[in-house]
VMD Tcl script that builds the backbone (N, CA, C; Angstrom):
set m [mol new atoms 570]
animate dup $m
set s [atomselect $m all]
$s set {name element resname resid chain x y z} {
  {N N MET 1 A 137.531 77.222 119.203}
  {CA C MET 1 A 136.700 76.744 119.464}
  {C C MET 1 A 135.914 75.252 118.889}
  {N N LYS 2 A 135.409 74.336 119.952}
  {CA C LYS 2 A 135.300 73.006 119.361}
  {C C LYS 2 A 133.678 72.852 119.314}
  {N N LEU 3 A 133.278 72.126 118.944}
  {CA C LEU 3 A 132.008 71.585 118.573}
  {C C LEU 3 A 131.757 70.101 118.762}
  {N N ARG 4 A 130.855 69.638 119.658}
  {CA C ARG 4 A 130.510 68.053 119.909}
  {C C ARG 4 A 129.760 67.775 118.696}
  {N N VAL 5 A 130.540 67.054 118.010}
  {CA C VAL 5 A 129.623 66.296 116.994}
  {C C VAL 5 A 129.298 64.628 116.993}
  {N N PHE 6 A 128.010 64.438 116.837}
  {CA C PHE 6 A 127.626 63.047 116.942}
  {C C PHE 6 A 128.429 62.277 115.111}
  {N N ASN 7 A 127.878 62.977 114.460}
  {CA C ASN 7 A 128.469 62.232 112.881}
  {C C ASN 7 A 128.380 63.636 112.001}
  {N N ILE 8 A 129.270 63.141 110.979}
  {CA C ILE 8 A 129.348 63.999 109.815}
  {C C ILE 8 A 129.303 63.194 108.581}
  {N N LEU 9 A 128.688 63.353 107.663}
  {CA C LEU 9 A 128.323 62.866 106.184}
  {C C LEU 9 A 128.870 63.854 105.327}
  {N N LYS 10 A 130.035 63.647 104.506}
  {CA C LYS 10 A 130.375 64.678 103.559}
  {C C LYS 10 A 129.583 64.860 102.591}
  {N N LYS 11 A 128.765 63.832 102.181}
  {CA C LYS 11 A 128.143 63.874 100.995}
  {C C LYS 11 A 126.692 63.226 101.093}
  {N N THR 12 A 125.682 63.868 101.142}
  {CA C THR 12 A 124.275 63.121 101.242}
  {C C THR 12 A 123.051 63.724 100.185}
  {N N LYS 13 A 122.392 63.112 99.969}
  {CA C LYS 13 A 121.068 63.575 98.852}
  {C C LYS 13 A 119.805 63.507 99.529}
  {N N VAL 14 A 120.039 63.035 101.025}
  {CA C VAL 14 A 118.732 63.165 101.679}
  {C C VAL 14 A 118.343 64.017 102.627}
  {N N GLU 15 A 119.356 65.014 103.138}
  {CA C GLU 15 A 119.213 65.795 104.282}
  {C C GLU 15 A 119.016 67.356 103.523}
  {N N GLY 16 A 118.323 67.474 102.473}
  {CA C GLY 16 A 118.062 68.820 101.994}
  {C C GLY 16 A 118.018 68.836 100.431}
  {N N PRO 17 A 118.017 70.079 99.937}
  {CA C PRO 17 A 118.224 69.955 98.368}
  {C C PRO 17 A 119.739 69.871 97.953}
  {N N GLY 18 A 119.692 68.832 96.786}
  {CA C GLY 18 A 121.052 68.540 96.152}
  {C C GLY 18 A 121.866 67.905 97.096}
  {N N THR 19 A 123.080 67.738 96.696}
  {CA C THR 19 A 124.165 66.937 97.582}
  {C C THR 19 A 124.754 67.811 98.575}
  {N N ARG 20 A 124.715 67.491 99.816}
  {CA C ARG 20 A 124.859 68.301 101.149}
  {C C ARG 20 A 125.990 67.660 101.769}
  {N N TYR 21 A 126.685 68.598 102.666}
  {CA C TYR 21 A 127.674 68.030 103.667}
  {C C TYR 21 A 126.689 68.144 104.949}
  {N N CYS 22 A 126.672 67.270 105.806}
  {CA C CYS 22 A 125.698 67.137 106.785}
  {C C CYS 22 A 126.569 66.816 108.267}
  {N N ILE 23 A 125.878 67.709 109.287}
  {CA C ILE 23 A 126.307 67.797 110.461}
  {C C ILE 23 A 125.312 67.541 111.839}
  {N N TRP 24 A 125.386 66.568 112.616}
  {CA C TRP 24 A 124.656 66.050 113.494}
  {C C TRP 24 A 125.572 66.255 114.847}
  {N N VAL 25 A 124.852 67.418 115.329}
  {CA C VAL 25 A 125.711 67.822 116.563}
  {C C VAL 25 A 124.942 66.770 117.708}
  {N N GLN 26 A 125.947 66.525 118.807}
  {CA C GLN 26 A 125.889 65.484 119.631}
  {C C GLN 26 A 125.100 66.457 121.026}
  {N N GLY 27 A 124.239 65.911 121.534}
  {CA C GLY 27 A 123.664 66.647 122.585}
  {C C GLY 27 A 122.160 67.081 122.288}
  {N N CYS 28 A 121.018 66.761 122.975}
  {CA C CYS 28 A 119.776 67.357 122.691}
  {C C CYS 28 A 118.800 66.923 124.059}
  {N N SER 29 A 118.294 68.007 124.496}
  {CA C SER 29 A 117.818 67.871 125.736}
  {C C SER 29 A 116.125 67.622 125.816}
  {N N ARG 30 A 115.602 67.598 124.431}
  {CA C ARG 30 A 114.099 67.514 123.949}
  {C C ARG 30 A 113.389 66.170 124.280}
  {N N HIS 31 A 114.497 65.326 123.882}
  {CA C HIS 31 A 113.906 63.934 124.217}
  {C C HIS 31 A 112.647 63.726 123.369}
  {N N CYS 32 A 112.104 64.256 122.349}
  {CA C CYS 32 A 110.909 63.725 121.548}
  {C C CYS 32 A 110.604 62.420 121.565}
  {N N LYS 33 A 109.274 62.062 121.655}
  {CA C LYS 33 A 108.956 60.453 122.046}
  {C C LYS 33 A 109.035 60.191 120.384}
  {N N GLY 34 A 109.798 58.892 120.127}
  {CA C GLY 34 A 109.674 58.468 118.736}
  {C C GLY 34 A 111.071 59.001 118.197}
  {N N CYS 35 A 111.766 59.794 118.568}
  {CA C CYS 35 A 112.794 60.351 118.028}
  {C C CYS 35 A 113.575 59.245 117.413}
  {N N GLN 36 A 113.772 59.491 115.991}
  {CA C GLN 36 A 114.692 58.498 115.275}
  {C C GLN 36 A 116.484 58.433 115.779}
  {N N ALA 37 A 116.725 59.847 116.506}
  {CA C ALA 37 A 118.045 59.803 116.732}
  {C C ALA 37 A 118.596 59.933 118.245}
  {N N VAL 38 A 118.036 59.154 118.933}
  {CA C VAL 38 A 117.967 59.030 120.471}
  {C C VAL 38 A 119.629 59.001 120.699}
  {N N HIS 39 A 120.215 58.344 119.424}
  {CA C HIS 39 A 121.978 58.380 119.934}
  {C C HIS 39 A 122.523 59.367 120.076}
  {N N THR 40 A 121.705 60.749 119.368}
  {CA C THR 40 A 122.432 61.783 119.718}
  {C C THR 40 A 122.125 62.675 120.743}
  {N N TRP 41 A 121.191 62.176 121.856}
  {CA C TRP 41 A 120.988 62.847 123.025}
  {C C TRP 41 A 121.852 62.887 123.921}
  {N N PRO 42 A 122.928 62.013 124.437}
  {CA C PRO 42 A 123.508 62.349 125.442}
  {C C PRO 42 A 124.725 63.589 125.103}
  {N N HIS 43 A 124.718 64.531 125.955}
  {CA C HIS 43 A 125.419 65.766 125.725}
  {C C HIS 43 A 127.192 65.360 125.960}
  {N N SER 44 A 127.594 64.219 126.647}
  {CA C SER 44 A 128.850 63.706 126.673}
  {C C SER 44 A 129.148 62.927 125.556}
  {N N GLY 45 A 128.360 62.509 124.692}
  {CA C GLY 45 A 128.892 61.581 123.495}
  {C C GLY 45 A 129.339 62.193 122.414}
  {N N GLY 46 A 129.630 61.565 121.321}
  {CA C GLY 46 A 130.276 62.035 120.038}
  {C C GLY 46 A 131.690 62.316 120.243}
  {N N LYS 47 A 132.291 63.306 119.412}
  {CA C LYS 47 A 133.596 63.682 119.682}
  {C C LYS 47 A 133.449 65.321 119.430}
  {N N LEU 48 A 134.610 65.800 119.993}
  {CA C LEU 48 A 135.011 67.265 119.848}
  {C C LEU 48 A 135.669 67.698 118.765}
  {N N ILE 49 A 135.222 68.371 117.772}
  {CA C ILE 49 A 136.050 68.719 116.680}
  {C C ILE 49 A 136.369 70.411 116.555}
  {N N GLU 50 A 137.357 70.726 116.278}
  {CA C GLU 50 A 137.441 72.203 116.118}
  {C C GLU 50 A 136.887 72.595 115.000}
  {N N VAL 51 A 136.018 73.761 115.294}
  {CA C VAL 51 A 135.131 74.459 114.098}
  {C C VAL 51 A 135.989 74.715 113.043}
  {N N LYS 52 A 137.304 75.333 112.946}
  {CA C LYS 52 A 137.878 75.527 111.966}
  {C C LYS 52 A 138.152 74.170 111.078}
  {N N GLU 53 A 138.517 73.377 111.805}
  {CA C GLU 53 A 138.594 71.908 110.819}
  {C C GLU 53 A 137.478 71.549 110.163}
  {N N ILE 54 A 136.101 71.636 110.835}
  {CA C ILE 54 A 135.062 71.536 110.026}
  {C C ILE 54 A 134.990 72.586 108.968}
  {N N ILE 55 A 134.932 74.024 109.236}
  {CA C ILE 55 A 135.157 74.831 107.896}
  {C C ILE 55 A 135.880 74.436 106.862}
  {N N ALA 56 A 137.122 74.094 107.293}
  {CA C ALA 56 A 138.187 73.699 106.055}
  {C C ALA 56 A 137.610 72.410 105.444}
  {N N ASP 57 A 137.101 71.538 106.111}
  {CA C ASP 57 A 136.360 70.277 105.287}
  {C C ASP 57 A 135.404 70.423 104.285}
  {N N ILE 58 A 134.480 71.563 104.773}
  {CA C ILE 58 A 133.485 72.024 104.242}
  {C C ILE 58 A 133.984 72.440 102.815}
  {N N ALA 59 A 134.980 73.526 102.888}
  {CA C ALA 59 A 135.609 74.299 101.977}
  {C C ALA 59 A 136.301 73.164 101.167}
  {N N ALA 60 A 136.645 72.217 101.455}
  {CA C ALA 60 A 137.657 71.102 100.627}
  {C C ALA 60 A 136.428 70.234 99.600}
  {N N GLN 61 A 135.366 70.308 100.128}
  {CA C GLN 61 A 134.259 69.179 99.399}
  {C C GLN 61 A 133.976 70.021 97.925}
  {N N LYS 62 A 133.851 68.942 97.011}
  {CA C LYS 62 A 133.595 69.274 95.507}
  {C C LYS 62 A 131.779 68.833 95.362}
  {N N ASP 63 A 131.218 69.590 94.431}
  {CA C ASP 63 A 129.927 68.984 94.227}
  {C C ASP 63 A 128.990 69.146 95.078}
  {N N ILE 64 A 129.100 69.874 96.277}
  {CA C ILE 64 A 127.949 70.046 97.251}
  {C C ILE 64 A 127.001 71.260 96.970}
  {N N GLU 65 A 125.862 71.470 97.243}
  {CA C GLU 65 A 125.069 72.521 97.301}
  {C C GLU 65 A 125.042 73.147 98.476}
  {N N GLY 66 A 125.327 72.621 99.365}
  {CA C GLY 66 A 125.324 73.134 100.945}
  {C C GLY 66 A 125.318 72.255 102.020}
  {N N VAL 67 A 125.250 72.914 103.118}
  {CA C VAL 67 A 125.304 72.230 104.201}
  {C C VAL 67 A 123.983 71.991 105.207}
  {N N THR 68 A 123.973 71.169 105.897}
  {CA C THR 68 A 122.909 70.902 106.548}
  {C C THR 68 A 123.363 70.800 108.018}
  {N N PHE 69 A 122.489 71.179 109.103}
  {CA C PHE 69 A 122.995 71.078 110.521}
  {C C PHE 69 A 121.654 70.516 110.937}
  {N N LEU 70 A 121.924 69.760 111.731}
  {CA C LEU 70 A 120.900 68.804 112.609}
  {C C LEU 70 A 121.049 69.091 114.148}
  {N N GLY 71 A 120.597 70.259 114.563}
  {CA C GLY 71 A 120.885 70.612 116.290}
  {C C GLY 71 A 122.108 71.635 116.108}
  {N N GLY 72 A 121.942 72.374 117.004}
  {CA C GLY 72 A 123.094 73.060 117.472}
  {C C GLY 72 A 123.404 74.630 117.164}
  {N N GLU 73 A 123.937 75.245 117.788}
  {CA C GLU 73 A 124.266 76.592 117.403}
  {C C GLU 73 A 125.529 76.805 116.703}
  {N N LEU 74 A 125.378 76.740 115.306}
  {CA C LEU 74 A 126.417 76.676 114.423}
  {C C LEU 74 A 126.672 78.024 113.642}
  {N N GLY 75 A 126.366 79.288 114.289}
  {CA C GLY 75 A 126.551 80.337 113.517}
  {C C GLY 75 A 127.725 80.800 112.764}
  {N N ILE 76 A 128.830 80.473 113.458}
  {CA C ILE 76 A 130.213 80.820 112.870}
  {C C ILE 76 A 130.386 80.010 111.681}
  {N N ILE 77 A 129.955 78.713 111.559}
  {CA C ILE 77 A 130.167 77.687 110.532}
  {C C ILE 77 A 129.182 78.205 109.665}
  {N N ALA 78 A 127.975 78.206 109.824}
  {CA C ALA 78 A 126.919 79.222 108.992}
  {C C ALA 78 A 127.350 80.107 107.886}
  {N N GLU 79 A 128.060 81.010 108.842}
  {CA C GLU 79 A 128.545 82.389 108.280}
  {C C GLU 79 A 129.521 82.210 106.831}
  {N N ASN 80 A 130.502 81.174 107.596}
  {CA C ASN 80 A 131.521 80.683 106.430}
  {C C ASN 80 A 130.842 79.923 105.265}
  {N N VAL 81 A 130.207 79.179 105.663}
  {CA C VAL 81 A 129.380 78.272 104.594}
  {C C VAL 81 A 128.849 79.414 103.592}
  {N N ARG 82 A 127.863 80.300 103.729}
  {CA C ARG 82 A 127.382 81.263 103.261}
  {C C ARG 82 A 128.128 82.051 102.563}
  {N N LYS 83 A 129.614 82.486 102.985}
  {CA C LYS 83 A 130.632 83.200 102.414}
  {C C LYS 83 A 131.105 82.522 101.296}
  {N N ALA 84 A 131.227 81.077 101.266}
  {CA C ALA 84 A 131.650 80.244 100.226}
  {C C ALA 84 A 130.696 80.053 99.026}
  {N N GLY 85 A 129.438 80.639 99.269}
  {CA C GLY 85 A 128.468 80.412 98.232}
  {C C GLY 85 A 127.752 79.323 98.424}
  {N N LEU 86 A 127.627 78.746 99.695}
  {CA C LEU 86 A 126.873 77.244 99.672}
  {C C LEU 86 A 125.580 77.842 100.357}
  {N N SER 87 A 124.548 77.017 100.365}
  {CA C SER 87 A 123.276 77.097 101.114}
  {C C SER 87 A 123.441 76.569 102.397}
  {N N VAL 88 A 122.401 77.090 103.419}
  {CA C VAL 88 A 122.590 76.452 104.524}
  {C C VAL 88 A 121.107 75.962 104.980}
  {N N LEU 89 A 120.715 74.679 105.407}
  {CA C LEU 89 A 119.780 74.120 105.861}
  {C C LEU 89 A 119.791 73.752 107.395}
  {N N CYS 90 A 118.940 74.380 108.389}
  {CA C CYS 90 A 119.227 73.777 109.508}
  {C C CYS 90 A 117.672 73.375 109.954}
  {N N PHE 91 A 117.648 72.182 110.764}
  {CA C PHE 91 A 116.614 71.526 111.570}
  {C C PHE 91 A 117.059 72.195 112.926}
  {N N THR 92 A 115.908 72.322 113.641}
  {CA C THR 92 A 115.791 72.563 115.026}
  {C C THR 92 A 114.451 72.094 115.843}
  {N N GLY 93 A 114.305 71.613 116.985}
  {CA C GLY 93 A 113.496 71.224 117.914}
  {C C GLY 93 A 112.697 72.521 118.169}
  {N N ALA 94 A 113.710 73.607 118.466}
  {CA C ALA 94 A 113.076 75.180 118.618}
  {C C ALA 94 A 112.283 75.641 117.662}
  {N N LEU 95 A 111.628 76.495 118.025}
  {CA C LEU 95 A 110.548 77.444 117.312}
  {C C LEU 95 A 111.223 78.643 116.628}
  {N N ILE 96 A 111.224 79.030 115.644}
  {CA C ILE 96 A 112.034 80.114 115.077}
  {C C ILE 96 A 111.622 81.495 116.195}
  {N N GLU 97 A 110.573 81.865 116.426}
  {CA C GLU 97 A 110.203 82.780 117.450}
  {C C GLU 97 A 111.015 82.719 118.601}
  {N N ASP 98 A 111.069 81.204 119.185}
  {CA C ASP 98 A 111.899 81.498 120.334}
  {C C ASP 98 A 113.505 81.439 120.133}
  {N N LEU 99 A 113.821 80.954 118.777}
  {CA C LEU 99 A 115.425 81.306 118.501}
  {C C LEU 99 A 115.639 82.915 118.355}
  {N N ARG 100 A 114.729 83.645 117.792}
  {CA C ARG 100 A 114.802 85.074 117.717}
  {C C ARG 100 A 114.811 85.645 119.148}
  {N N LEU 101 A 114.199 85.464 120.112}
  {CA C LEU 101 A 114.536 85.911 121.431}
  {C C LEU 101 A 115.920 85.960 122.144}
  {N N ASN 102 A 116.549 85.081 121.547}
  {CA C ASN 102 A 118.073 84.921 122.035}
  {C C ASN 102 A 119.202 85.350 121.231}
  {N N PRO 103 A 119.753 86.713 121.485}
  {CA C PRO 103 A 120.659 87.294 120.596}
  {C C PRO 103 A 122.006 86.350 120.194}
  {N N ILE 104 A 121.930 85.481 120.911}
  {CA C ILE 104 A 123.085 84.336 120.574}
  {C C ILE 104 A 122.765 83.712 119.212}
  {N N ASN 105 A 121.701 83.459 118.849}
  {CA C ASN 105 A 121.372 82.980 117.668}
  {C C ASN 105 A 121.251 83.827 116.242}
  {N N ARG 106 A 121.529 85.218 116.530}
  {CA C ARG 106 A 121.535 86.134 115.521}
  {C C ARG 106 A 122.625 85.699 114.142}
  {N N LYS 107 A 123.718 85.186 114.526}
  {CA C LYS 107 A 124.527 84.938 113.636}
  {C C LYS 107 A 124.108 83.900 112.456}
  {N N LEU 108 A 123.618 82.765 113.093}
  {CA C LEU 108 A 122.910 81.549 112.759}
  {C C LEU 108 A 121.841 81.864 111.920}
  {N N LEU 109 A 120.637 82.555 112.131}
  {CA C LEU 109 A 119.404 82.825 111.927}
  {C C LEU 109 A 119.996 83.906 110.304}
  {N N ASP 110 A 121.023 84.611 110.641}
  {CA C ASP 110 A 121.375 85.617 109.514}
  {C C ASP 110 A 122.040 84.729 108.506}
  {N N ASN 111 A 122.294 83.662 108.755}
  {CA C ASN 111 A 123.011 82.868 107.533}
  {C C ASN 111 A 122.166 81.643 107.184}
  {N N ILE 112 A 121.311 81.404 107.361}
  {CA C ILE 112 A 120.283 80.295 106.766}
  {C C ILE 112 A 119.560 80.428 105.960}
  {N N ASP 113 A 119.804 79.620 104.979}
  {CA C ASP 113 A 118.510 79.752 103.734}
  {C C ASP 113 A 117.218 78.977 104.047}
  {N N LEU 114 A 117.165 78.026 104.756}
  {CA C LEU 114 A 116.020 77.340 105.124}
  {C C LEU 114 A 115.959 76.873 106.644}
  {N N LEU 115 A 114.941 77.308 107.392}
  {CA C LEU 115 A 115.244 76.685 108.482}
  {C C LEU 115 A 113.576 75.594 108.570}
  {N N ILE 116 A 113.978 74.414 109.240}
  {CA C ILE 116 A 112.638 73.704 109.645}
  {C C ILE 116 A 112.761 73.678 110.862}
  {N N ASP 117 A 111.487 74.151 111.601}
  {CA C ASP 117 A 111.670 74.136 112.944}
  {C C ASP 117 A 110.639 73.210 113.811}
  {N N GLY 118 A 110.331 73.033 114.888}
  {CA C GLY 118 A 109.317 72.258 115.764}
  {C C GLY 118 A 109.846 70.810 116.154}
  {N N GLU 119 A 109.530 70.554 117.271}
  {CA C GLU 119 A 109.920 69.211 117.813}
  {C C GLU 119 A 109.080 68.161 117.012}
  {N N PHE 120 A 109.553 67.124 116.958}
  {CA C PHE 120 A 108.967 65.921 116.403}
  {C C PHE 120 A 107.877 65.239 117.212}
  {N N VAL 121 A 106.687 65.180 116.657}
  {CA C VAL 121 A 105.650 65.007 117.555}
  {C C VAL 121 A 104.964 63.457 116.924}
  {N N ILE 122 A 105.274 62.517 117.848}
  {CA C ILE 122 A 104.943 61.374 117.240}
  {C C ILE 122 A 103.540 60.866 116.775}
  {N N ASP 123 A 102.194 61.964 117.493}
  {CA C ASP 123 A 101.037 61.606 117.450}
  {C C ASP 123 A 100.539 62.467 115.932}
  {N N LYS 124 A 101.676 63.156 115.440}
  {CA C LYS 124 A 101.371 64.016 114.144}
  {C C LYS 124 A 102.316 63.556 113.440}
  {N N VAL 125 A 102.908 62.192 113.037}
  {CA C VAL 125 A 103.625 61.886 111.986}
  {C C VAL 125 A 103.139 61.963 110.758}
  {N N ASP 126 A 103.990 62.580 109.968}
  {CA C ASP 126 A 103.653 62.919 108.604}
  {C C ASP 126 A 104.833 62.927 107.560}
  {N N TYR 127 A 105.155 61.867 106.782}
  {CA C TYR 127 A 106.389 61.886 105.733}
  {C C TYR 127 A 106.043 62.638 104.589}
  {N N SER 128 A 104.987 63.221 104.359}
  {CA C SER 128 A 104.631 63.646 102.999}
  {C C SER 128 A 105.274 64.887 102.541}
  {N N ARG 129 A 106.098 65.730 103.502}
  {CA C ARG 129 A 106.732 66.768 102.886}
  {C C ARG 129 A 108.057 66.424 103.266}
  {N N PRO 130 A 109.115 66.868 102.132}
  {CA C PRO 130 A 110.467 66.669 102.435}
  {C C PRO 130 A 111.195 66.895 103.775}
  {N N TRP 131 A 111.732 66.214 104.374}
  {CA C TRP 131 A 112.761 66.361 105.540}
  {C C TRP 131 A 111.987 66.783 106.832}
  {N N CYS 132 A 110.901 66.555 106.617}
  {CA C CYS 132 A 109.792 66.627 107.854}
  {C C CYS 132 A 109.441 65.376 108.528}
  {N N GLY 133 A 109.126 65.244 109.827}
  {CA C GLY 133 A 108.437 63.765 110.102}
  {C C GLY 133 A 107.290 63.932 110.967}
  {N N SER 134 A 106.820 65.035 111.333}
  {CA C SER 134 A 105.346 65.351 111.680}
  {C C SER 134 A 105.309 66.642 111.340}
  {N N SER 135 A 103.598 66.785 111.188}
  {CA C SER 135 A 102.898 67.531 110.703}
  {C C SER 135 A 103.208 69.185 111.048}
  {N N ASN 136 A 103.634 69.327 112.563}
  {CA C ASN 136 A 103.649 70.763 113.140}
  {C C ASN 136 A 104.764 71.098 112.758}
  {N N GLN 137 A 105.988 70.439 112.016}
  {CA C GLN 137 A 107.316 71.229 111.778}
  {C C GLN 137 A 107.103 72.088 110.602}
  {N N ARG 138 A 107.405 73.491 110.699}
  {CA C ARG 138 A 107.361 74.375 109.819}
  {C C ARG 138 A 108.750 74.482 108.987}
  {N N TYR 139 A 108.437 74.912 107.564}
  {CA C TYR 139 A 109.637 75.600 106.822}
  {C C TYR 139 A 109.600 76.942 106.943}
  {N N HIS 140 A 110.761 77.489 107.142}
  {CA C HIS 140 A 111.124 79.129 106.824}
  {C C HIS 140 A 112.121 79.097 106.037}
  {N N PHE 141 A 111.413 80.024 104.921}
  {CA C PHE 141 A 112.496 80.267 103.767}
  {C C PHE 141 A 112.948 81.914 104.299}
  {N N LEU 142 A 114.428 81.904 104.846}
  {CA C LEU 142 A 114.928 83.011 105.213}
  {C C LEU 142 A 115.930 83.828 104.296}
  {N N THR 143 A 115.690 83.187 102.980}
  {CA C THR 143 A 116.584 83.845 101.864}
  {C C THR 143 A 115.822 83.741 100.711}
  {N N SER 144 A 115.999 84.029 99.636}
  {CA C SER 144 A 115.446 83.760 98.275}
  {C C SER 144 A 115.960 82.541 97.650}
  {N N ARG 145 A 116.843 81.942 98.526}
  {CA C ARG 145 A 117.522 80.919 97.448}
  {C C ARG 145 A 116.560 79.562 97.504}
  {N N TYR 146 A 115.671 79.464 98.123}
  {CA C TYR 146 A 114.703 78.247 97.965}
  {C C TYR 146 A 113.417 78.835 98.492}
  {N N ASN 147 A 112.456 78.111 97.905}
  {CA C ASN 147 A 110.995 78.555 98.060}
  {C C ASN 147 A 109.979 77.393 98.082}
  {N N ASP 148 A 108.939 77.548 98.114}
  {CA C ASP 148 A 107.930 76.382 98.155}
  {C C ASP 148 A 108.031 75.501 96.966}
  {N N GLU 149 A 108.786 75.849 95.753}
  {CA C GLU 149 A 108.986 74.892 94.626}
  {C C GLU 149 A 109.578 73.400 95.052}
  {N N ILE 150 A 110.412 73.544 96.513}
  {CA C ILE 150 A 110.775 72.141 96.975}
  {C C ILE 150 A 110.036 71.080 96.867}
  {N N PHE 151 A 108.543 71.620 97.578}
  {CA C PHE 151 A 107.634 70.652 97.581}
  {C C PHE 151 A 107.296 69.638 96.428}
  {N N ALA 152 A 107.597 69.983 95.447}
  {CA C ALA 152 A 107.261 69.411 94.173}
  {C C ALA 152 A 108.576 68.596 93.753}
  {N N LYS 153 A 109.580 69.312 94.017}
  {CA C LYS 153 A 111.029 68.670 93.682}
  {C C LYS 153 A 111.625 67.677 94.466}
  {N N TYR 154 A 111.110 67.550 95.458}
  {CA C TYR 154 A 112.090 66.823 96.852}
  {C C TYR 154 A 111.048 65.814 97.383}
  {N N LYS 155 A 111.358 64.695 97.445}
  {CA C LYS 155 A 110.418 63.720 98.426}
  {C C LYS 155 A 111.631 63.060 99.598}
  {N N ASN 156 A 110.922 62.541 100.505}
  {CA C ASN 156 A 111.612 61.730 101.456}
  {C C ASN 156 A 112.264 60.841 101.275}
  {N N LYS 157 A 113.680 60.460 101.393}
  {CA C LYS 157 A 114.286 59.405 101.041}
  {C C LYS 157 A 115.406 58.999 102.352}
  {N N VAL 158 A 115.579 57.793 102.225}
  {CA C VAL 158 A 116.440 57.428 103.114}
  {C C VAL 158 A 117.736 56.844 102.358}
  {N N GLU 159 A 118.984 57.010 103.255}
  {CA C GLU 159 A 120.376 56.614 102.729}
  {C C GLU 159 A 120.599 55.535 103.947}
  {N N VAL 160 A 121.286 54.472 103.484}
  {CA C VAL 160 A 122.015 53.357 104.450}
  {C C VAL 160 A 123.490 53.700 104.210}
  {N N ASN 161 A 124.371 53.736 105.279}
  {CA C ASN 161 A 125.849 53.767 104.831}
  {C C ASN 161 A 126.199 53.038 105.740}
  {N N ILE 162 A 127.365 52.012 105.305}
  {CA C ILE 162 A 127.933 51.145 105.893}
  {C C ILE 162 A 129.538 51.316 105.989}
  {N N SER 163 A 129.953 51.458 107.251}
  {CA C SER 163 A 131.167 51.758 107.331}
  {C C SER 163 A 132.270 50.736 107.119}
  {N N LYS 164 A 133.512 50.960 106.819}
  {CA C LYS 164 A 134.482 49.630 106.622}
  {C C LYS 164 A 134.453 48.985 107.846}
  {N N SER 165 A 133.847 49.171 108.916}
  {CA C SER 165 A 134.003 48.383 110.126}
  {C C SER 165 A 132.690 47.507 110.285}
  {N N GLY 166 A 131.822 47.763 109.461}
  {CA C GLY 166 A 130.439 47.263 109.381}
  {C C GLY 166 A 129.082 47.677 109.867}
  {N N VAL 167 A 129.789 49.120 110.478}
  {CA C VAL 167 A 128.534 49.786 111.207}
  {C C VAL 167 A 127.730 50.534 110.141}
  {N N ILE 168 A 126.332 50.424 110.511}
  {CA C ILE 168 A 125.178 50.551 109.592}
  {C C ILE 168 A 124.870 51.947 110.180}
  {N N PHE 169 A 124.761 53.059 109.256}
  {CA C PHE 169 A 123.912 54.221 109.492}
  {C C PHE 169 A 123.086 54.694 108.801}
  {N N MET 170 A 121.855 54.603 108.940}
  {CA C MET 170 A 120.691 55.337 108.094}
  {C C MET 170 A 120.626 56.725 108.511}
  {N N ASN 171 A 120.234 57.489 107.422}
  {CA C ASN 171 A 119.920 58.850 107.551}
  {C C ASN 171 A 118.912 59.493 106.558}
  {N N GLY 172 A 118.388 60.372 106.744}
  {CA C GLY 172 A 117.183 61.036 105.920}
  {C C GLY 172 A 115.848 61.066 106.577}
  {N N MET 173 A 114.592 60.685 105.977}
  {CA C MET 173 A 113.448 60.939 106.849}
  {C C MET 173 A 112.466 59.832 106.162}
  {N N GLY 174 A 112.126 59.060 107.108}
  {CA C GLY 174 A 110.955 58.053 106.734}
  {C C GLY 174 A 110.730 57.328 107.956}
  {N N ASN 175 A 109.943 55.890 107.804}
  {CA C ASN 175 A 109.743 55.336 109.126}
  {C C ASN 175 A 110.906 54.286 108.959}
  {N N PHE 176 A 111.706 54.409 109.941}
  {CA C PHE 176 A 113.134 54.068 109.983}
  {C C PHE 176 A 112.825 52.481 110.346}
  {N N ASP 177 A 111.949 52.237 111.225}
  {CA C ASP 177 A 111.287 50.760 111.895}
  {C C ASP 177 A 110.780 50.022 110.817}
  {N N GLU 178 A 109.997 50.637 110.072}
  {CA C GLU 178 A 109.263 49.642 109.066}
  {C C GLU 178 A 110.303 49.177 107.919}
  {N N ILE 179 A 111.469 50.422 107.656}
  {CA C ILE 179 A 112.582 50.136 106.801}
  {C C ILE 179 A 113.188 48.926 107.030}
  {N N LEU 180 A 113.874 48.999 108.543}
  {CA C LEU 180 A 114.266 47.784 109.259}
  {C C LEU 180 A 113.872 46.539 109.083}
  {N N GLN 181 A 112.607 46.556 109.383}
  {CA C GLN 181 A 111.649 45.403 109.428}
  {C C GLN 181 A 111.557 44.731 108.092}
  {N N LYS 182 A 111.375 45.685 107.107}
  {CA C LYS 182 A 111.388 45.016 105.695}
  {C C LYS 182 A 112.735 44.619 105.363}
  {N N ILE 183 A 113.852 45.001 105.753}
  {CA C ILE 183 A 115.384 44.009 105.220}
  {C C ILE 183 A 115.686 43.428 106.399}
  {N N ASP 184 A 114.794 42.837 107.540}
  {CA C ASP 184 A 115.108 42.042 108.529}
  {C C ASP 184 A 116.382 42.618 109.473}
  {N N LEU 185 A 116.168 43.563 109.894}
  {CA C LEU 185 A 117.138 44.192 110.934}
  {C C LEU 185 A 116.509 44.810 112.053}
  {N N VAL 186 A 116.754 44.792 112.918}
  {CA C VAL 186 A 116.055 45.293 114.421}
  {C C VAL 186 A 116.743 46.511 114.712}
  {N N LYS 187 A 116.237 47.660 115.119}
  {CA C LYS 187 A 116.755 48.643 115.471}
  {C C LYS 187 A 116.967 48.598 116.965}
  {N N LEU 188 A 118.511 48.974 117.141}
  {CA C LEU 188 A 119.130 48.947 118.671}
  {C C LEU 188 A 118.138 50.388 119.297}
  {N N LYS 189 A 117.863 49.950 120.608}
  {CA C LYS 189 A 117.250 50.890 121.375}
  {C C LYS 189 A 118.052 51.185 122.444}
  {N N LYS 190 A 118.188 52.316 123.224}
  {CA C LYS 190 A 118.872 52.508 124.388}
  {C C LYS 190 A 117.842 52.395 125.476}
}
mol reanalyze $m
mol bondsrecalc $m
mol representation Tube
mol addrep $m
């Protein structure tokens, strides 16, 4: 089985508690106004990667607390991550109530420690809570691994990664347009 992936960061400190392996799934039909990840919208973009390769890559990582999923139905990966003793955080534009209606999501939901749900709503921008961009987004602590203590322990941060070829990739949560303006760069819009 293959997964269409926009990007993988093997180590990030801004996509959930601790140092994490982060997978951005390619393809989104929600198209939230003001989305910072419009480059992940096309379902034909990204690259196809064997799920077993991703699982092996996660297992090879040292000093990570867990894995963060941004989009996608990644139940088989989540199951393997949890078996390895790592945590799973998942962001989704869907609501947990809707996810629970579809049996295909069962394996994923059974293996998530922290689910952050809800579409980004530009009229409700709020960066005061970790990993959320708008006030409508909700935290669901699905295991005892995390609880509301994260609100005091973690704040939103942004990382800037520069590839060997000079491509700049920003991740995390914050006002990217404001950050780019402060460093005198311009956001590329599609």
